[in-house]
C-alpha positions as CSV (number, residue, x, y, z in Angstrom):
1,M,-19.1,19.4,3.0
2,K,-17.7,20.1,6.5
3,L,-14.1,19.1,6.6
4,L,-13.6,19.4,10.3
5,V,-13.9,16.1,12.1
6,K,-15.3,16.2,15.6
7,N,-13.6,14.5,18.5
8,T,-13.1,14.9,22.1
9,F,-9.3,15.0,21.8
10,T,-7.8,18.0,19.9
11,A,-5.0,16.0,18.5
12,L,-7.4,13.5,16.9
13,R,-9.7,16.3,15.7
14,I,-6.8,17.9,13.8
15,S,-5.2,14.7,12.6
16,L,-8.5,13.2,11.2
17,T,-9.3,16.6,9.6
18,C,-5.8,16.5,7.8
19,L,-6.3,12.9,6.6
20,T,-9.9,14.0,5.3
21,I,-8.6,16.9,3.4
22,T,-5.9,14.7,1.8
23,G,-8.5,12.0,1.1
24,F,-7.1,9.2,3.2
25,Y,-9.9,9.4,5.7
26,T,-13.6,9.9,4.8
27,R,-16.8,9.9,6.9
28,R,-19.4,7.3,6.2
29,R,-22.0,9.5,4.5
30,E,-19.4,10.9,2.1
31,V,-17.8,7.7,0.8
32,N,-17.9,7.2,-2.9
33,F,-15.5,5.8,-5.5
34,I,-13.6,9.1,-6.2
35,L,-13.2,10.1,-2.5
36,S,-12.4,6.5,-1.6
37,Y,-9.7,5.6,-4.1
38,C,-9.0,8.1,-7.0
39,F,-8.3,11.2,-4.8
40,P,-6.2,9.4,-2.2
41,F,-4.1,7.8,-5.1
42,L,-3.5,11.2,-6.7
43,T,-2.5,12.7,-3.3
44,F,-0.2,9.8,-2.6
45,M,1.5,10.1,-6.0
46,F,2.1,13.8,-5.5
47,M,3.1,13.4,-1.9
48,T,5.4,10.5,-1.9
49,G,4.9,8.3,-5.1
50,I,7.0,10.5,-7.4
51,S,9.7,11.1,-4.7
52,I,10.0,7.3,-4.0
53,M,10.6,6.5,-7.7
54,A,13.1,9.4,-8.2
55,Q,15.0,8.6,-4.9
56,F,15.0,4.8,-5.7
57,V,16.7,5.5,-9.1
58,D,19.2,7.8,-7.6
59,L,20.0,5.2,-4.9
60,I,20.9,2.7,-7.7
61,I,23.0,5.3,-9.5
62,I,25.1,6.2,-6.5
63,W,25.3,2.6,-5.2
64,G,28.5,1.9,-3.4
65,D,29.1,5.5,-2.1
66,V,28.1,5.1,1.6
67,A,28.0,8.8,2.2
68,L,25.7,9.6,-0.8
69,M,23.5,6.5,-0.1
70,T,22.8,7.5,3.4
71,G,21.8,10.9,2.2
72,T,19.2,9.3,-0.1
73,S,18.1,6.3,1.9
74,F,16.8,8.0,5.0
75,L,14.0,10.1,3.1
76,L,13.3,7.1,0.8
77,L,12.7,4.8,3.7
78,T,10.6,7.4,5.4
79,N,8.4,7.8,2.3
80,V,8.1,4.0,1.8
81,V,6.9,3.4,5.3
82,L,4.6,6.4,5.1
83,G,3.0,4.8,2.0
84,L,2.5,1.6,3.9
85,K,0.8,3.3,6.7
86,V,-1.4,5.4,4.5
87,F,-2.4,2.3,2.6
88,N,-3.4,0.6,5.8
89,V,-5.5,3.5,6.8
90,V,-7.3,3.7,3.6
91,W,-7.7,-0.1,3.4
92,K,-9.0,-0.4,7.0
93,R,-10.8,2.9,7.1
94,E,-14.2,1.6,8.1
95,K,-12.9,-0.4,10.9
96,I,-10.7,2.3,12.2
97,R,-13.6,4.7,12.1
98,A,-15.8,2.4,14.2
99,V,-12.9,2.3,16.8
100,I,-12.7,6.0,16.8
101,E,-16.3,6.5,17.1
102,E,-16.8,4.0,19.9
103,S,-14.0,5.6,22.0
104,D,-15.1,9.1,21.4
105,G,-18.6,8.1,22.4
106,Q,-17.5,6.7,25.6
107,L,-15.5,9.9,26.5
108,Q,-18.4,12.1,25.5
109,A,-20.6,10.4,28.0
110,V,-18.4,11.4,30.9
111,D,-20.5,13.7,33.2
112,T,-19.0,13.8,36.5
113,N,-16.6,16.5,37.7
114,W,-13.9,14.2,38.6
115,G,-14.3,12.4,35.3
116,K,-14.0,15.6,33.3
117,D,-10.8,16.4,35.2
118,I,-9.3,13.2,34.2
119,L,-10.4,13.5,30.7
120,K,-9.1,17.2,30.5
121,S,-5.7,16.0,31.9
122,C,-5.4,13.1,29.3
123,E,-6.6,15.4,26.5
124,R,-4.0,18.1,27.4
125,Q,-1.1,15.6,27.4
126,S,-2.0,14.2,24.1
127,T,-2.3,17.8,22.6
128,I,1.1,18.7,23.9
129,F,2.7,15.6,22.4
130,F,1.0,16.5,19.1
131,Y,2.2,19.9,18.8
132,V,5.8,19.0,19.8
133,Y,5.7,16.2,17.3
134,M,4.4,18.4,14.6
135,F,7.0,21.1,15.3
136,F,10.2,19.2,14.4
137,P,9.2,17.9,11.0
138,Y,8.5,21.5,9.7
139,L,11.7,22.9,11.4
140,T,13.5,20.2,9.5
141,I,11.8,21.0,6.2
142,M,12.7,24.7,6.7
143,G,16.2,23.6,7.0
144,W,16.2,21.6,3.9
145,A,14.4,24.3,1.9
146,T,16.8,27.0,2.8
147,G,20.1,25.1,3.6
148,H,20.9,23.5,0.4
149,E,23.6,24.9,-2.1
150,K,22.7,27.0,-4.9
151,G,21.6,25.0,-8.0
152,E,21.0,21.9,-5.8
153,L,17.5,20.4,-5.0
154,P,16.4,20.4,-1.4
155,T,16.7,16.5,-1.4
156,R,18.6,14.1,-3.5
157,A,16.7,12.5,-6.3
158,W,17.0,11.7,-9.9
159,Y,14.8,13.1,-12.5
160,P,14.5,12.3,-16.4
161,Y,15.3,16.1,-17.1
162,D,17.8,18.7,-16.3
163,T,17.1,20.0,-12.9
164,T,20.0,22.5,-12.8
165,T,18.4,25.0,-15.2
166,S,15.2,27.0,-15.2
167,P,12.3,26.2,-15.0
168,G,13.1,22.6,-14.2
169,Y,15.0,23.5,-11.2
170,E,12.3,25.8,-9.8
171,I,9.4,23.4,-10.5
172,T,11.2,20.4,-9.0
173,S,12.3,22.3,-5.9
174,L,8.8,23.6,-5.4
175,H,7.4,20.1,-5.7
176,Q,9.8,18.6,-3.3
177,V,9.1,21.3,-0.6
178,V,5.3,21.0,-1.0
179,A,5.3,17.2,-1.2
180,V,7.3,17.0,2.0
181,C,5.2,19.5,3.8
182,I,2.1,17.4,2.9
183,G,3.9,14.2,3.7
184,A,4.9,15.5,7.1
185,A,1.4,16.5,8.0
186,V,0.0,13.1,6.9
187,N,2.8,11.1,8.7
188,V,2.2,13.0,11.9
189,S,-1.6,12.5,11.6
190,V,-1.3,8.9,11.0
191,D,0.9,8.4,14.0
192,T,-1.3,10.7,16.1
193,V,-4.4,8.7,15.3
194,V,-2.7,5.6,16.7
195,T,-1.1,7.2,19.7
196,A,-4.1,9.3,20.6
197,L,-6.3,6.3,20.4
198,L,-3.9,4.7,22.8
199,A,-4.1,7.7,25.1
200,Q,-8.0,7.5,25.1
201,C,-7.8,3.9,26.1
202,C,-5.5,4.9,29.0
203,C,-8.0,7.7,29.9
204,R,-10.9,5.3,29.9
205,L,-8.8,3.0,32.2
206,K,-8.1,5.9,34.6
207,L,-11.8,6.8,34.6
208,L,-12.6,3.1,35.3
209,S,-10.0,3.0,38.3
210,A,-11.4,6.2,39.7
211,C,-15.0,4.8,39.5
212,L,-14.0,1.6,41.3
213,K,-12.2,3.5,44.1
214,M,-15.4,5.5,44.7
215,L,-17.8,2.7,44.8
216,G,-20.3,3.3,47.6
217,D,-18.9,6.8,48.1
218,G,-21.2,8.9,50.3
219,M,-23.3,5.9,51.3
220,L,-23.9,5.2,55.0
221,T,-23.4,1.7,56.5
222,N,-25.5,-0.2,59.0
223,N,-24.4,-1.1,62.6
224,Q,-22.2,-4.0,61.2
225,G,-20.3,-1.6,59.0
226,M,-21.9,-3.1,55.8
227,F,-23.8,-1.4,53.1
228,K,-27.6,-1.7,53.2
229,Q,-29.6,-3.9,50.7
230,D,-30.9,-1.0,48.6
231,Q,-27.5,0.5,48.5
232,E,-26.0,-2.6,47.3
233,V,-28.4,-2.7,44.4
234,A,-27.0,0.6,43.2
235,I,-23.4,-0.7,43.8
236,K,-24.1,-3.8,41.9
237,A,-25.4,-1.7,38.9
238,N,-22.1,0.4,39.1
239,I,-19.9,-2.8,39.2
240,R,-21.7,-4.2,36.2
241,S,-21.1,-0.9,34.4
242,C,-17.4,-1.1,35.4
243,I,-17.1,-4.7,34.1
244,Q,-18.6,-3.6,30.7
245,Q,-16.3,-0.6,30.3
246,H,-13.3,-2.8,31.2
247,Q,-14.3,-5.2,28.5
248,A,-15.0,-2.4,26.0
249,V,-11.4,-1.1,26.6
250,L,-9.9,-4.5,26.2
251,E,-11.7,-5.0,23.0
252,A,-10.7,-1.6,21.8
253,A,-7.0,-2.4,22.5
254,D,-7.5,-5.7,20.6
255,L,-8.7,-3.9,17.6
256,L,-5.9,-1.4,17.7
257,Q,-3.5,-4.4,17.8
258,E,-5.3,-5.9,14.8
259,H,-5.4,-2.7,12.6
260,F,-2.0,-1.1,13.5
261,S,0.3,-3.8,14.6
262,S,2.0,-4.6,11.3
263,P,2.4,-0.9,10.3
264,I,4.0,-0.3,13.7
265,L,6.5,-3.2,13.1
266,A,7.3,-1.7,9.6
267,Q,7.7,1.8,11.3
268,F,10.1,0.5,14.1
269,T,12.2,-1.6,11.6
270,V,12.7,1.4,9.4
271,S,13.1,3.7,12.2
272,M,16.1,1.9,13.5
273,V,17.8,2.2,10.1
274,I,16.8,5.9,9.7
275,I,18.0,6.9,13.2
276,C,21.3,5.1,12.3
277,V,21.9,6.7,8.9
278,T,20.8,10.2,10.3
279,A,23.2,9.9,13.0
280,Y,25.9,9.0,10.4
281,Q,24.9,12.1,8.4
282,L,25.2,14.2,11.6
283,A,28.7,12.8,12.3
284,F,30.1,13.7,8.9
285,E,28.1,16.9,8.2
286,S,30.2,20.0,9.2
287,S,30.4,22.5,6.4
288,N,26.7,23.6,6.3
289,T,25.2,24.8,9.7
290,I,21.7,25.0,8.4
291,A,21.9,21.6,6.9
292,L,23.4,20.3,10.2
293,L,20.5,21.7,12.3
294,A,18.0,20.4,9.8
295,M,19.4,16.9,10.2
296,A,19.5,17.2,14.0
297,C,15.9,18.1,13.9
298,Y,15.0,15.2,11.7
299,F,17.0,12.9,14.1
300,T,15.0,14.2,17.1
301,C,11.8,13.8,15.1
302,M,12.4,10.2,14.3
303,T,13.4,9.3,17.8
304,L,10.3,11.2,19.1
305,Q,8.1,9.2,16.8
306,V,9.3,5.9,18.3
307,F,9.1,7.2,21.7
308,L,5.5,8.3,21.5
309,Y,4.4,4.8,20.2
310,C,6.3,3.2,23.1
311,Y,5.3,5.7,25.7
312,Q,1.6,5.3,25.0
313,G,2.0,1.5,24.7
314,H,3.7,1.5,28.0
315,E,1.0,3.7,29.7
316,L,-1.7,1.4,28.3
317,S,-0.1,-1.5,30.1
318,V,0.4,0.4,33.3
319,E,-3.1,1.7,33.5
320,S,-4.5,-1.8,32.6
321,G,-2.7,-3.3,35.6
322,N,-3.9,-0.5,37.9
323,V,-7.4,-1.6,37.5
324,G,-6.7,-4.6,39.8
325,A,-5.2,-2.2,42.4
326,A,-8.2,0.0,42.2
327,V,-10.6,-2.9,43.0
328,Y,-8.5,-3.5,46.2
329,E,-8.7,0.1,47.1
330,S,-12.5,0.1,46.8
331,P,-14.6,-0.3,50.0
332,W,-15.1,-4.2,49.2
333,Y,-14.9,-5.0,53.0
334,K,-18.3,-3.2,53.4
335,M,-20.0,-5.3,50.6
336,S,-21.8,-8.6,50.7
337,L,-20.3,-11.8,49.6
338,P,-21.9,-11.8,46.1
339,L,-20.5,-8.3,45.4
340,R,-17.2,-9.3,46.6
341,R,-17.3,-12.2,44.1
342,D,-18.0,-9.7,41.2
343,L,-15.1,-7.6,42.2
344,L,-12.7,-10.5,42.6
345,M,-13.8,-11.6,39.1
346,L,-13.1,-8.0,37.8
347,M,-9.7,-8.2,39.5
348,M,-8.8,-11.5,37.9
349,R,-9.8,-10.2,34.5
350,S,-7.6,-7.3,35.0
351,Q,-4.6,-9.6,35.2
352,R,-5.0,-9.8,31.4
353,L,-3.1,-6.5,30.5
354,A,-4.1,-4.5,27.5
355,K,-1.2,-4.0,25.3
356,L,-0.1,-3.2,21.7
357,T,2.7,-5.1,20.0
358,A,4.8,-4.5,16.9
359,G,3.7,-7.3,14.7
360,G,3.5,-9.7,17.6
361,F,7.3,-9.5,18.1
362,T,7.7,-7.0,20.8
363,T,5.4,-5.1,23.2
364,L,5.3,-1.2,23.0
365,S,7.1,-0.1,26.1
366,L,9.9,2.1,27.3
367,N,12.1,-1.0,27.3
368,T,11.4,-1.5,23.6
369,F,12.3,2.2,23.0
370,M,15.6,1.8,24.7
371,A,16.3,-1.5,22.7
372,I,15.6,0.3,19.4
373,I,18.0,3.1,20.3
374,K,20.7,0.8,21.3
375,T,20.2,-1.2,18.0
376,S,20.5,2.1,16.0
377,Y,23.6,2.9,17.8
378,T,25.0,-0.6,17.0
379,L,24.1,-0.1,13.3
380,F,25.7,3.4,13.3
381,T,28.9,1.9,14.8
382,V,29.1,-0.7,11.9
383,L,28.4,1.9,9.3
384,Q,31.0,4.1,10.7
385,Q,33.6,1.3,10.6
386,T,32.6,0.5,7.1
387,E,33.4,4.1,6.0
388,D,36.7,4.0,7.8
């Protein structure tokens, strides 16, 4: 069985391969009951299920101690929302696969030099985001694995046995580190699938805009400065293709909204709290330098996670709006009235911006990112006053 999943974007290729290895994503011909449900369930229990139960019990035991509660809650919330996102991927895997294959098929069909340049630029940006996003979680895990006090577990949790003596301590510590490593890879992969698909939609819109600007490029005009009849036949075919591509991107954006809107809302809601409690931990952590650096990396990771969603959502709306401007920049003044009507129709359709929302409450944009950061700071201030 070939584990490597092929895709035009490197970030998607690596992310889908990771999800395939862990059982949360399968290819159509390989789907059976064991691969579809049993293996993903076992992976989930090892990765986050055990940790969620252990951290939840610990949270109940230490209830009332704000400092200890914040230390347990940020990883607990991360695991809970990761579980929700993984469940969504497994539950809607067939539909998500269809979106991925349709988008990849459109990008693989690009055969012009200028189109390949646009595709290469978009792919490079997506890959850079992926590697930067992957870097911080594992830097955080290194800090957790090496920065805890002797005899303490890397992360707070309650277990029904003595974790301070051998071999319980070694086994539990090893499980926590390995589980968090797998969880980080899966979390980054799920987020990358969404953000990379948004980036592919943006790429397709950029290709569409470039195609519109170059309508009739290299064609000679008659004495009246208009395209000849045989040339307009070719231009009409290109316009029809552009309209179909535009509709396909809008449909892809609608499918992303349908499949990922609710998990994004859950992620944003939890991220506001996590950023808040992580900032609280940073404010009061001073004795352990490694733990402080690990917490700073975790704070950066959670902030970057929200930023990537909002940035790609913002770019999708911007590129969608640029389609109308591209129509205006095309040589429409050299075309006959019927072709102008077709372009006008496309321009009017471009007024419907492609966008992604978090549960229908807020559109993914840079303004939304700033609003989340401000809300997290407000929660941090309230939490700090409670401690005082």
